[in-house]
C-alpha positions, 0 to 999 in steps of 0.5 A: 137134397137127393130125393127117389120121386114115384109117380102113378105108373113109372118106375121110380127117378131121381132127382134132386132139390133145394128142398123149399116148401115150394118146391115140395109142393110142385111135387106132389101137387099141392099140400104136404103131407110126410109121413115116416113107413120106412126107419130114417125116411120120409113119404112126402105125398100130397095131403088131400090125394084121395078127397081130389081125385088122384090116380094110385100110385103104389101100396104101403104094406106092414111087416107081414106085407099084408096092404095098409094103406094107398099112395094116391098121384106123386109122392118122394122120398128124402132122408128124415133123421131122427135127431133133426127136424127138416128132410135130408138127402137119401142114402145111396143105400137109401135110394138103392132101397127104395127104388126096390121096393117102389119099383115096379108100377102098381094097379087095383082092383077091388075085388070080394071087397076088397083093393087087391095092389098087383103089380104091373109088368 
């Protein structure tokens, strides 16, 4: 299965994986949680990333571009067909789309009671 792995402070990297639970947990460093911020794509992260103090990785934004969540720790993106219960490979178009979306590592700064997310150049 073709996935896109996003580590804190790094550009995304495509990888092949078999899709076993153990392998997914190894990538994220613990129990997995899948969220679905993009149509047909699952973002799989460590379910306890924030509680464990994993480093902030990337921000998630709504359709207006406003930050609504921060993913902590390494995560990966894979296909999530609406008619199935299992993850699948990303298509080449999905890889390109998500690589553009998550290409720049981000830093998070507290300013005026808000968290600001800035791309690292």
